[in-house]
SERO-4910 file (N, C-alpha, C, O; in steps of 0.05 Angstrom, whole numbers):
BEGIN
 pado doro    nc1    nc2    nc3   cac1   cac2   cac3    cc1    cc2    cc3    oc1    oc2    oc3
  Met    A    296    923   -578    310    915   -549    291    891   -553    295    871   -538
  Asp    A    272    890   -570    253    857   -563    262    834   -582    249    813   -587
  Asp    A    286    842   -593    296    825   -606    319    812   -586    324    788   -582
  Leu    A    331    832   -577    349    823   -549    335    808   -526    346    790   -512
  Gln    A    315    815   -526    299    800   -509    291    771   -507    295    754   -490
  Arg    A    279    772   -533    275    748   -550    302    729   -541    300    708   -528
  Ala    A    329    741   -551    354    722   -548    365    716   -522    379    695   -519
  Leu    A    360    732   -500    359    729   -477    340    709   -464    347    698   -443
  Ser    A    318    703   -474    298    685   -460    307    657   -469    298    636   -459
  Val    A    322    659   -486    331    631   -495    347    619   -474    347    595   -469
  Arg    A    359    637   -461    381    628   -442    372    632   -411    387    626   -393
  Gly    A    349    639   -407    336    637   -384    347    665   -372    358    665   -350
  Leu    A    344    691   -388    346    723   -376    333    734   -386    327    733   -409
  Ala    A    323    753   -367    307    778   -386    320    802   -379    334    801   -359
  Leu    A    318    826   -393    332    848   -395    308    870   -372    283    873   -369
  Ser    A    320    874   -366    305    896   -340    316    922   -342    338    925   -353
  Ile    A    300    947   -331    306    977   -324    298    975   -293    278    964   -284
  Leu    A    316    987   -280    311    994   -254    318   1021   -247    342   1024   -247
  Pro    A    304   1043   -240    306   1067   -231    338   1073   -216    351   1093   -223
  Glu    A    344   1058   -200    365   1067   -184    387   1052   -193    409   1060   -186
  Lys    A    383   1029   -209    411   1018   -226    413   1023   -253    436   1023   -263
  Gly    A    389   1028   -271    390   1023   -300    386   1005   -307    368    996   -293
  Arg    A    396    983   -329    399    963   -345    406    938   -331    429    937   -321
  Cys    A    388    914   -328    404    890   -314    385    863   -322    362    862   -330
  Leu    A    400    847   -316    396    826   -322    384    806   -302    395    801   -281
  Phe    A    358    793   -310    344    783   -286    338    748   -293    330    745   -316
  Ser    A    340    727   -279    336    700   -284    310    696   -287    294    705   -270
  Thr    A    301    681   -307    270    674   -314    271    636   -310    256    619   -318
  Arg    A    289    636   -298    290    602   -297    313    604   -272    332    620   -270
  Asp    A    304    579   -252    324    569   -233    360    566   -244    368    549   -260
  Phe    A    375    582   -234    403    572   -241    419    551   -215    419    558   -191
  Ser    A    427    532   -222    447    517   -197    474    532   -189    482    552   -200
  Pro    A    486    521   -172    519    527   -174    537    513   -192    540    488   -192
  Gly    A    546    528   -206    575    518   -234    554    522   -265    561    515   -288
  Asp    A    525    535   -257    514    531   -283    526    553   -291    531    572   -275
  Val    A    533    552   -323    535    566   -342    516    591   -347    504    587   -369
  Ile    A    509    611   -339    489    636   -339    483    646   -365    461    649   -376
  Leu    A    510    653   -373    515    666   -406    544    670   -407    561    673   -389
  Ser    A    548    668   -434    570    667   -451    574    689   -471    553    700   -477
  Glu    A    595    697   -480    597    718   -503    622    722   -511    638    730   -493
  Glu    A    632    720   -536    651    730   -555    659    766   -551    642    783   -557
  Pro    A    681    772   -543    684    796   -545    683    815   -572    691    808   -594
  Tyr    A    670    842   -566    665    856   -594    685    863   -604    686    868   -628
  Val    A    708    866   -588    732    873   -600    749    863   -573    738    863   -551
  Ser    A    774    856   -577    791    846   -552    822    861   -565    826    870   -588
  Val    A    840    859   -545    864    863   -554    882    855   -526    875    860   -503
  Pro    A    911    838   -537    926    828   -513    943    846   -498    950    866   -509
  Asn    A    948    843   -480    964    871   -461    991    866   -475   1000    846   -485
  Arg    A   1002    896   -471   1024    907   -477   1049    894   -450   1052    901   -426
  Val    A   1061    877   -465   1082    866   -438   1109    866   -451   1116    858   -473
  Ser    A   1125    877   -432   1156    884   -444   1174    855   -448   1195    852   -462
  Val    A   1157    834   -432   1174    807   -452   1164    787   -464   1180    775   -479
  Asp    A   1136    779   -462   1124    762   -479   1100    777   -488   1084    789   -474
  Ser    A   1100    774   -521   1081    782   -542   1059    761   -537   1063    739   -526
  Arg    A   1033    772   -549   1006    749   -553    998    743   -578   1007    752   -599
  Cys    A    989    735   -577    971    719   -615    942    747   -600    932    753   -579
  Asp    A    942    756   -627    919    779   -623    889    765   -620    869    772   -608
  Trp    A    896    740   -636    863    722   -630    858    712   -602    840    720   -588
  Cys    A    880    688   -596    878    675   -575    891    673   -549    887    661   -528
  Leu    A    909    692   -557    922    716   -532    942    694   -518    954    699   -497
  Thr    A    944    669   -532    972    650   -523    996    669   -532    994    691   -543
  Thr    A   1022    652   -524   1050    662   -521   1063    638   -540   1087    637   -536
  Ser    A   1055    622   -556   1068    600   -559   1075    604   -591   1060    620   -602
  Asn    A   1085    598   -599   1095    590   -633   1088    623   -644   1075    624   -664
  Leu    A   1094    644   -633   1081    671   -653   1105    679   -677   1128    673   -683
  Lys    A   1090    692   -685   1102    705   -716   1090    726   -712   1069    726   -699
  Arg    A   1102    752   -722   1095    781   -728   1084    788   -752   1096    783   -773
  Cys    A   1062    799   -751   1053    806   -782   1074    818   -791   1088    832   -777
  Ser    A   1080    814   -819   1102    824   -835   1097    853   -841   1116    868   -836
  Ser    A   1076    864   -850   1064    888   -853   1070    912   -838   1081    933   -843
  Cys    A   1054    899   -815   1043    930   -791   1069    923   -775   1083    942   -768
  Gln    A   1075    901   -770   1101    898   -747   1091    901   -721   1105    897   -701
  Val    A   1063    910   -718   1057    908   -694   1043    885   -685   1041    888   -661
  Val    A   1031    861   -692   1010    847   -683   1018    819   -690   1026    813   -712
  Trp    A   1016    803   -673   1027    779   -671   1006    749   -673    987    748   -656
  Tyr    A   1009    731   -687    992    707   -688   1005    683   -685   1028    678   -694
  Cys    A    989    664   -668   1002    643   -668   1009    617   -687   1024    598   -686
  Gly    A    988    628   -706    984    606   -736    969    621   -752    965    646   -750
  Ser    A    959    602   -770    950    605   -794    915    614   -784    899    632   -789
  Thr    A    916    594   -771    882    585   -759    867    625   -746    849    641   -751
  Cys    A    889    622   -731    880    650   -714    881    675   -723    867    693   -714
  Gln    A    906    680   -753    904    694   -766    884    699   -787    877    721   -795
  Lys    A    875    676   -794    855    682   -809    823    688   -794    806    704   -802
  Ser    A    821    676   -777    798    685   -754    791    718   -751    769    729   -744
  Asp    A    819    731   -757    825    761   -746    827    778   -772    828    802   -770
  Trp    A    827    760   -803    834    772   -821    817    797   -831    829    818   -836
  Lys    A    794    796   -834    776    814   -839    777    842   -825    774    863   -837
  Leu    A    783    839   -797    782    860   -785    818    868   -787    822    892   -790
  His    A    836    854   -787    860    857   -785    864    871   -807    876    892   -804
  Arg    A    855    865   -830    860    878   -855    864    902   -861    883    909   -876
  Leu    A    846    917   -851    836    940   -846    856    952   -823    866    975   -827
  Glu    A    862    939   -801    875    962   -782    905    956   -787    921    971   -776
  Cys    A    917    931   -807    947    936   -815    954    951   -830    975    963   -827
  Gly    A    932    958   -856    933    977   -866    937   1010   -858    951   1026   -869
  Ala    A    922   1014   -835    924   1030   -823    952   1039   -804    965   1059   -804
  Leu    A    954   1013   -789    982   1014   -778   1005   1017   -788   1024   1027   -776
  Ser    A   1007   1008   -811   1029   1002   -830   1038   1028   -836   1061   1028   -844
  Lys    A   1020   1059   -833   1024   1078   -841   1039   1100   -828   1046   1121   -838
  Leu    A   1044   1091   -793   1057   1099   -785   1081   1097   -771   1088   1075   -764
  Asp    A   1096   1118   -766   1132   1117   -758   1131   1093   -738   1110   1083   -731
  Lys    A   1158   1084   -730   1164   1068   -713   1159   1075   -689   1150   1059   -673
  Ala    A   1164   1109   -680   1159   1121   -653   1126   1118   -645   1117   1112   -623
  Arg    A   1117   1123   -662   1083   1118   -663   1076   1091   -652   1061   1086   -633
  Lys    A   1091   1073   -672   1071   1054   -672   1085   1040   -636   1076   1020   -625
  Lys    A   1095   1046   -632   1116   1038   -605   1101   1045   -581   1102   1032   -560
  Ser    A   1083   1077   -586   1071   1089   -569   1038   1080   -565   1023   1085   -547
  Leu    A   1035   1067   -583   1006   1046   -581    999   1036   -556   1014   1020   -546
  Thr    A    982   1040   -547    973   1028   -516    953   1015   -520    939   1026   -537
  Ser    A    943    988   -510    918    975   -510    890    992   -521    875    988   -540
  Ser    A    891   1007   -504    866   1025   -496    865   1035   -532    844   1036   -545
  Ile    A    892   1042   -544    879   1059   -565    871   1042   -587    850   1045   -600
  Arg    A    894   1016   -593    893    999   -607    859    982   -608    848    974   -628
  Leu    A    848    982   -578    822    971   -573    803    986   -589    787    974   -603
  Met    A    804   1019   -589    782   1034   -596    788   1036   -629    769   1041   -644
  Val    A    812   1032   -639    817   1034   -672    803   1009   -687    794   1009   -710
  Lys    A    802    984   -666    788    954   -676    760    963   -668    744    950   -681
  Leu    A    749    981   -651    727    985   -645    710    993   -668    689    982   -674
  Tyr    A    724   1021   -685    709   1029   -701    715   1019   -730    700   1024   -749
  Leu    A    739   1002   -732    736    986   -756    719    959   -761    711    949   -782
  Arg    A    717    951   -737    694    927   -733    661    947   -732    643    931   -738
  Arg    A    654    966   -728    631    980   -739    627    985   -766    607    978   -779
  Lys    A    651   1001   -777    651    998   -797    651    972   -823    644    980   -845
  Leu    A    657    952   -821    663    931   -824    628    907   -826    621    891   -843
  Gln    A    615    916   -802    593    917   -795    572    929   -818    557    920   -835
  Ser    A    580    952   -810    563    970   -829    551    961   -859    528    963   -866
  Glu    A    579    951   -877    587    947   -902    584    916   -908    590    906   -930
  Lys    A    571    897   -877    561    877   -882    585    848   -887    585    823   -888
  Ile    A    607    871   -890    638    848   -891    634    833   -868    636    809   -871
  Ile    A    629    842   -841    626    817   -819    597    825   -812    587    847   -814
  Pro    A    587    803   -805    553    795   -805    541    802   -776    552    794   -756
  Thr    A    517    819   -776    508    826   -749    485    807   -735    467    796   -747
  Thr    A    488    806   -721    465    792   -702    462    811   -675    475    830   -665
  Val    A    436    796   -666    409    810   -646    438    813   -618    437    830   -602
  Thr    A    461    794   -619    475    793   -598    502    807   -599    514    814   -579
  Asp    A    511    810   -627    535    820   -633    528    842   -655    521    834   -677
  Asn    A    529    869   -650    519    890   -661    532    924   -645    531    929   -620
  Tyr    A    543    942   -664    554    963   -651    523    979   -635    533    998   -623
  Asn    A    504    979   -633    484    989   -620    484    974   -594    468    982   -576
  Leu    A    496    959   -590    496    946   -557    519    962   -550    519    966   -526
  Val    A    540    974   -565    556    986   -550    550   1016   -542    553   1029   -521
  Glu    A    539   1021   -568    523   1056   -564    507   1058   -537    506   1081   -526
  Ala    A    495   1035   -525    475   1031   -512    495   1027   -480    481   1026   -459
  Leu    A    511   1027   -479    528   1029   -460    534   1053   -446    536   1073   -460
  Val    A    539   1056   -414    538   1084   -401    567   1092   -404    585   1077   -411
  Ser    A    569   1115   -399    591   1130   -411    602   1141   -382    625   1136   -376
  His    A    586   1156   -365    595   1166   -342    608   1197   -347    619   1208   -329
  Met    A    606   1208   -370    622   1230   -384    610   1253   -362    627   1270   -359
  Ser    A    589   1256   -348    587   1282   -343    595   1274   -311    585   1290   -296
  Asp    A    610   1256   -300    623   1246   -271    657   1247   -280    674   1235   -266
  Ile    A    663   1262   -303    692   1248   -306    704   1281   -297    693   1302   -305
  Asp    A    728   1281   -279    741   1308   -285    757   1321   -303    774   1306   -313
  Glu    A    757   1342   -310    767   1359   -331    793   1346   -345    796   1342   -369
  Lys    A    812   1340   -325    838   1324   -333    836   1306   -343    852   1298   -360
  Gln    A    809   1288   -335    811   1260   -351    805   1266   -383    818   1262   -404
  Leu    A    775   1279   -379    772   1291   -406    785   1297   -426    784   1289   -449
  Val    A    803   1316   -415    830   1329   -439    846   1300   -452    853   1295   -475
  Leu    A    848   1284   -426    858   1257   -434    848   1239   -451    863   1222   -459
  Tyr    A    829   1240   -458    805   1231   -471    804   1239   -499    803   1222   -516
  Ala    A    805   1262   -505    804   1287   -523    827   1279   -538    826   1274   -562
  Gln    A    849   1279   -525    885   1279   -536    878   1245   -551    877   1243   -576
  Met    A    875   1227   -536    873   1198   -541    845   1200   -566    850   1185   -585
  Ala    A    831   1209   -568    818   1204   -589    816   1221   -620    805   1215   -642
  Asn    A    831   1242   -611    852   1258   -637    867   1232   -649    862   1221   -671
  Leu    A    888   1224   -630    906   1196   -648    897   1179   -655    909   1163   -670
  Val    A    864   1172   -646    846   1149   -659    846   1154   -689    852   1139   -707
  Ser    A    834   1186   -691    825   1190   -711    847   1198   -729    843   1196   -753
  Leu    A    866   1205   -721    900   1209   -739    902   1177   -755    900   1176   -779
  Ile    A    904   1157   -741    905   1126   -742    890   1123   -768    898   1121   -791
  Leu    A    856   1122   -755    834   1113   -770    836   1121   -801    836   1106   -820
  Gln    A    839   1158   -800    836   1169   -830    809   1164   -841    805   1162   -865
  Leu    A    789   1160   -824    761   1157   -832    738   1181   -837    730   1194   -818
  Pro    A    730   1186   -860    716   1219   -860    700   1214   -847    701   1235   -835
  Asp    A    678   1200   -834    654   1207   -819    664   1205   -786    651   1204   -765
  Ile    A    687   1207   -788    699   1199   -754    687   1229   -740    685   1251   -751
  Asn    A    681   1219   -709    675   1240   -696    688   1242   -663    681   1229   -643
  Ile    A    711   1263   -666    729   1262   -644    716   1258   -617    724   1240   -602
  Lys    A    692   1276   -608    669   1271   -590    659   1240   -582    659   1228   -560
  Glu    A    655   1235   -597    640   1205   -604    661   1187   -587    657   1174   -566
  Ile    A    691   1188   -606    712   1172   -596    721   1177   -570    734   1159   -560
  Ala    A    717   1200   -554    728   1211   -532    696   1193   -509    702   1179   -489
  Glu    A    683   1194   -513    654   1187   -504    661   1154   -497    657   1142   -476
  Asn    A    674   1141   -524    676   1113   -521    698   1111   -504    699   1092   -489
  Phe    A    709   1122   -505    741   1113   -483    727   1114   -459    731   1094   -444
  Ser    A    707   1137   -449    707   1132   -422    679   1107   -418    673   1099   -395
  Lys    A    665   1099   -442    650   1070   -438    671   1047   -431    669   1030   -414
  Leu    A    695   1052   -451    712   1025   -447    724   1016   -415    730    993   -407
  Ala    A    725   1049   -398    740   1056   -379    721   1037   -356    730   1026   -337
  Cys    A    693   1037   -365    672   1029   -342    662   1006   -348    649    996   -329
  Asn    A    663    990   -376    654    968   -383    675    949   -395    665    928   -400
  Ala    A    705    951   -402    714    929   -420    729    918   -393    740    930   -374
  His    A    724    892   -397    740    876   -371    767    863   -381    774    864   -405
  Thr    A    783    850   -358    807    844   -361    801    812   -368    784    797   -357
  Ile    A    823    804   -393    821    777   -392    836    763   -378    859    773   -380
  Cys    A    835    745   -365    849    731   -341    850    695   -355    831    687   -368
  Asp    A    871    680   -348    877    656   -348    861    648   -328    846    665   -317
  Ser    A    861    619   -318    850    604   -300    866    608   -274    858    600   -252
  Glu    A    888    622   -278    902    628   -245    901    661   -245    920    672   -234
  Leu    A    885    674   -254    873    701   -253    896    718   -264    895    741   -255
  Arg    A    913    713   -278    939    723   -295    929    739   -315    921    726   -335
  Pro    A    928    769   -317    918    786   -335    935    778   -365    960    776   -366
  Leu    A    916    772   -388    923    758   -413    915    789   -435    929    793   -454
  Gly    A    897    803   -431    888    832   -451    864    837   -450    849    819   -441
  Thr    A    857    853   -455    827    863   -452    799    863   -473    803    861   -497
  Gly    A    780    865   -465    759    858   -481    736    870   -478    730    875   -455
  Leu    A    715    880   -502    695    898   -488    670    872   -503    668    862   -525
  Tyr    A    655    870   -475    638    851   -485    602    865   -471    594    867   -447
  Pro    A    588    872   -494    573    891   -485    547    878   -473    532    891   -458
  Ile    A    545    854   -479    517    841   -458    529    834   -428    516    833   -407
  Ile    A    555    830   -431    553    814   -395    561    844   -387    555    844   -363
  Ser    A    571    871   -395    569    895   -390    545    902   -371    547    918   -352
  Ile    A    512    882   -381    496    895   -370    494    885   -342    479    898   -328
  Ile    A    503    867   -333    497    860   -315    517    874   -285    540    881   -280
  Asn    A    499    873   -275    505    897   -245    525    886   -223    529    862   -222
  His    A    538    905   -205    558    892   -190    544    883   -164    521    891   -162
  Ser    A    551    872   -149    546    858   -119    567    856   -106    588    855   -118
  Cys    A    567    855    -79    597    861    -61    588    827    -47    603    816    -31
  Leu    A    563    817    -56    559    793    -48    550    780    -74    529    767    -72
  Pro    A    562    780    -99    550    765   -119    537    739   -116    543    727    -96
  Asn    A    522    729   -133    512    701   -142    521    691   -167    509    672   -176
  Ser    A    543    705   -183    554    693   -203    586    710   -206    595    731   -199
  Val    A    593    691   -218    621    698   -216    634    693   -257    636    672   -270
  Leu    A    638    714   -264    654    722   -290    683    715   -291    703    727   -282
  Val    A    682    688   -307    714    675   -316    715    685   -346    699    700   -356
  Phe    A    743    669   -361    748    660   -385    752    639   -389    762    625   -371
  Glu    A    746    627   -416    753    604   -424    768    618   -455    758    629   -475
  Gly    A    788    614   -448    807    638   -480    797    664   -475    799    675   -453
  Arg    A    784    675   -499    780    694   -499    740    705   -499    729    725   -508
  Val    A    731    683   -485    705    682   -482    700    688   -456    715    680   -438
  Ala    A    680    702   -454    669    714   -417    649    693   -418    633    688   -436
  Val    A    652    679   -394    630    668   -383    623    666   -359    637    655   -341
  Ile    A    595    678   -354    581    679   -330    568    655   -315    550    642   -326
  Arg    A    577    649   -292    570    616   -274    561    629   -248    568    650   -236
  Ala    A    544    612   -243    528    612   -220    547    603   -196    558    581   -195
  Val    A    549    621   -176    561    604   -156    547    600   -129    562    594   -111
  Gln    A    524    602   -124    493    594   -114    470    585   -130    472    582   -155
  His    A    460    583   -124    426    570   -127    406    607   -133    397    624   -118
  Ile    A    408    606   -153    397    631   -168    367    626   -179    365    622   -203
  Pro    A    339    626   -161    317    624   -159    312    644   -190    326    663   -197
  Lys    A    290    633   -202    271    645   -220    261    677   -202    255    681   -179
  Gly    A    264    693   -224    261    727   -216    280    737   -201    273    758   -191
  Thr    A    305    729   -193    327    741   -185    356    751   -206    368    739   -224
  Glu    A    360    781   -193    379    790   -206    403    781   -205    418    776   -186
  Val    A    407    778   -233    434    763   -237    465    787   -233    469    805   -249
  Ser    A    481    782   -214    501    800   -207    527    778   -208    529    754   -206
  Ile    A    548    802   -211    570    794   -209    593    820   -191    587    844   -185
  Ser    A    617    806   -185    635    826   -173    651    851   -188    669    840   -201
  Tyr    A    652    874   -192    666    887   -205    693    892   -196    713    896   -210
  Ile    A    692    890   -176    722    895   -157    735    873   -138    723    852   -135
  Glu    A    756    876   -125    757    856   -100    745    860    -76    746    878    -59
  Thr    A    727    833    -77    718    842    -50    723    838    -20    711    846      0
  Ala    A    744    824    -24    755    818     10    771    852     11    793    858      2
  Gly    A    760    863     19    762    888     29    743    903     51    720    893     52
  Ser    A    747    919     64    725    941     89    710    951     67    719    958     45
  Thr    A    686    952     74    657    968     57    671    996     50    669   1004     27
  Met    A    684   1010     69    696   1040     66    714   1029     35    707   1038     13
  Thr    A    735   1010     37    751   1010     13    740   1002    -11    748   1009    -33
  Arg    A    709    980     -4    703    981    -26    687    998    -46    685    999    -70
  Gln    A    675   1011    -29    658   1043    -40    673   1057    -50    665   1071    -69
  Lys    A    703   1059    -40    710   1081    -48    723   1069    -84    723   1085   -103
  Ala    A    733   1040    -86    746   1028   -106    713   1042   -137    712   1054   -159
  Leu    A    694   1029   -115    671   1031   -139    666   1059   -147    657   1063   -170
  Lys    A    670   1079   -132    662   1110   -138    680   1122   -155    674   1137   -173
  Glu    A    706   1112   -148    729   1123   -166    727   1113   -196    735   1129   -212
  Gln    A    720   1092   -204    719   1074   -230    698   1068   -240    699   1063   -264
  Tyr    A    672   1067   -228    653   1060   -241    631   1083   -235    609   1083   -247
  Phe    A    638   1101   -215    618   1126   -215    597   1120   -189    585   1141   -182
  Phe    A    592   1103   -179    569   1086   -161    576   1078   -132    597   1070   -122
  Ser    A    553   1084   -121    555   1072    -90    542   1055    -82    518   1060    -84
  Cys    A    549   1030    -72    533   1004    -76    522   1000    -54    533   1006    -32
  Ala    A    494    988    -56    472    990    -38    469    965    -32    447    963    -21
  Cys    A    482    939    -33    481    909    -38    474    905     -3    481    923     13
  Leu    A    461    881      6    464    872     26    492    882     46    491    897     65
  His    A    513    870     34    538    871     48    543    906     56    552    913     78
  Cys    A    536    922     35    542    947     41    527    964     64    536    978     82
  Ile    A    504    957     58    483    978     71    490    971    103    479    985    120
  Lys    A    504    954    110    511    949    140    537    966    146    550    961    167
  Val    A    543    983    131    567   1000    140    554   1023    171    535   1038    176
  Gly    A    583   1013    184    586   1029    210    563   1010    236    558   1017    259
  Gln    A    556    991    224    542    970    246    564    955    257    586    953    247
  Pro    A    557    943    281    572    929    298    588    906    281    612    906    282
  Asp    A    574    885    263    586    861    252    606    881    226    630    876    220
  Asp    A    596    897    219    616    912    193    642    924    206    662    925    193
  Ile    A    642    930    227    661    950    234    678    924    249    701    930    254
  Gln    A    671    897    257    686    882    259    701    869    240    724    863    243
  Glu    A    687    863    217    696    857    191    713    873    186    730    862    171
  Ser    A    718    896    191    734    923    169    758    917    192    780    913    182
  Ala    A    758    917    218    784    912    231    801    886    234    823    882    245
  Ile    A    783    869    221    793    838    218    815    847    192    840    843    192
  Leu    A    799    858    169    810    854    139    826    877    134    839    874    113
  Glu    A    829    908    151    835    923    145    858    939    167    880    949    163
  Gly    A    838    938    196    846    947    218    872    947    235    885    927    235
  Tyr    A    879    969    251    906    972    262    891    968    294    867    972    299
  Arg    A    905    963    310    902    971    349    908    992    345    926   1003    333
  Cys    A    883   1001    364    884   1026    378    911   1037    386    926   1020    396
  Lys    A    925   1068    384    947   1070    392    950   1072    429    969   1067    444
  Asp    A    923   1082    436    919   1076    465    924   1044    476    911   1024    470
  Asn    A    941   1046    489    947   1013    503    920   1010    524    917    988    534
  Gly    A    905   1025    531    886   1016    552    855   1015    534    833   1013    545
  Cys    A    859   1018    504    831   1019    488    839    994    479    863    988    479
  Asp    A    820    975    469    808    956    460    803    950    429    799    930    416
  Gly    A    807    986    423    784    995    396    809    989    370    833    988    375
  Phe    A    796    986    345    815    976    332    810   1011    311    788   1022    311
  Leu    A    830   1021    297    840   1043    279    825   1033    251    834   1012    241
  Leu    A    801   1048    237    795   1044    212    799   1063    191    804   1085    200
  Arg    A    799   1062    168    803   1085    145    771   1101    152    749   1090    156
  Asp    A    776   1132    152    756   1142    162    746   1146    129    762   1142    111
  Ser    A    715   1157    124    698   1159     97    721   1176     73    725   1172     49
  Gly    A    732   1195     93    748   1216     73    770   1214     63    783   1229     47
  Asp    A    778   1183     79    810   1175     74    827   1192     76    848   1191     63
  Lys    A    824   1210     92    850   1227    103    867   1209    135    887   1218    147
  Gly    A    856   1190    138    870   1175    163    848   1154    174    826   1147    165
  Phe    A    865   1148    199    843   1123    214    837   1135    237    848   1156    245
  Ile    A    818   1121    248    799   1141    267    796   1108    282    796   1088    268
  Cys    A    793   1107    310    789   1081    329    760   1090    331    750   1112    333
  His    A    749   1064    328    718   1057    329    711   1059    350    686   1059    353
  Gln    A    728   1062    372    712   1055    403    725   1083    421    709   1093    437
  Cys    A    749   1096    418    760   1118    424    757   1143    417    756   1162    433
  Gly    A    753   1146    386    756   1158    370    786   1178    369    787   1203    367
  Leu    A    801   1164    371    835   1170    371    836   1167    332    827   1150    316
  Val    A    850   1190    329    852   1188    299    884   1192    290    896   1212    299
  Arg    A    897   1176    275    923   1169    269    927   1179    238    921   1161    222
  Asp    A    934   1198    227    938   1204    202    952   1191    185    973   1183    194
  Lys    A    947   1185    161    952   1169    129    990   1155    137   1001   1133    141
  Glu    A   1001   1186    134   1032   1181    130   1038   1168    157   1060   1157    155
  Glu    A   1029   1165    180   1042   1149    201   1039   1124    194   1057   1107    194
  Met    A   1005   1118    184   1002   1094    181   1019   1075    162   1025   1052    164
  Lys    A   1026   1098    140   1038   1087    116   1070   1072    136   1080   1049    137
  Glu    A   1076   1093    146   1103   1085    158   1098   1055    176   1110   1034    171
  Ile    A   1084   1058    190   1076   1031    198   1073   1003    188   1079    981    199
  Ala    A   1061   1012    159   1055    990    145   1079    982    130   1078    960    118
  Ser    A   1105    999    127   1127    994    114   1142    982    127   1159    965    119
  Glu    A   1137    990    154   1159    974    175   1148    947    176   1167    930    179
  Ile    A   1123    935    173   1108    917    176   1120    897    156   1126    874    164
  Lys    A   1123    906    128   1130    897    101   1153    889    110   1157    865    115
  Phe    A   1174    906    114   1198    901    118   1212    882    137   1233    872    130
  Leu    A   1204    878    154   1207    851    179   1190    833    164   1205    814    161
  Ser    A   1175    829    156   1163    809    149   1179    796    124   1181    771    123
  Glu    A   1189    812    102   1208    809     78   1231    795     87   1239    772     80
  Lys    A   1243    814    107   1261    792    121   1264    776    136   1287    767    140
  Ala    A   1245    766    149   1240    739    162   1237    725    139   1253    706    136
  Ser    A   1216    729    119   1214    709     95   1246    700     86   1253    677     83
  Lys    A   1264    725     81   1289    706     76   1301    698     90   1319    683     81
  Leu    A   1302    703    111   1310    681    140   1313    659    137   1334    646    137
  Leu    A   1286    650    135   1270    627    135   1281    607    114   1292    586    117
  Ser    A   1274    622     87   1286    616     64   1311    601     66   1311    578     58
  Ser    A   1333    612     77   1359    605     74   1374    597     94   1398    599     99
  Gly    A   1342    581    116   1352    563    127   1358    566    167   1364    549    183
  Cys    A   1353    592    169   1352    611    194   1333    606    208   1312    612    197
  Ile    A   1333    597    230   1308    600    244   1314    620    268   1333    619    283
  Leu    A   1287    644    268   1293    660    286   1284    655    317   1291    672    334
***
């Protein structure tokens, strides 16, 4: 940890541990809007599986692709990317080549990411791929898995996926339980790699960036330059401030944000935005973002999603409408909106 602290201090950062949050990064100098706070290459990454376009396994482009002639699974855009990935792909290629066509087609991005994770660990332990303070498997081991928070159905799925990874790798020291736990780590810590227009290109694991905690009012943003993850300040960050990003889409009501964070990341946010839940400002914002007018024409209130997500309740008179009824209304609004758009695009004026 001391070595990591020294490496982070060069970048103006410090690793801290808070009882209510766990690990987090604090600034040790001022950052201005637009400043790069941190950048990181993925420990492992894979392109998304798409039905139309394949992607280069290294740079994620869709241009000038050629498939690996041996495994018939991986694509590269040229010799430069192929050489950059060769130490790792040489082992992966051998493992994938042994699979039959049906199993190759069933390979998901998550399975490939896990296979590459263990192969990279193996190559680093054998010193074929060098390790550094900011690039080593110990950083992956330090990530939180939330295994105790996962339901039995998901645990069974992770176990099945772990068995498949073990079957592909055929390594003597493989541990099924550890692989299953790492799948849970990926679910909470892996990032979707996006282009400048936020279109998903692939998935990568960035162990140091994963230390950064969430806020619904973040002072930084995660962007990608190719496959490199970059944290940029979006506001002035004074020395001694925790660096934060948003894990989710923040353009939702507090209830919606809390639900998304609890379901995927297993925590309840207590940022300055979320502690206002139920207060007049929060109710008004939620109404603007997601609310429906109350069914009672004599009431000026808005219907908001209830905390149990069973329906909608008017914040003023308490009238409740069930979720199915609201879904029908939403579907009708969508239908009318699409119909109006078609008429307008065809030159018809309503």
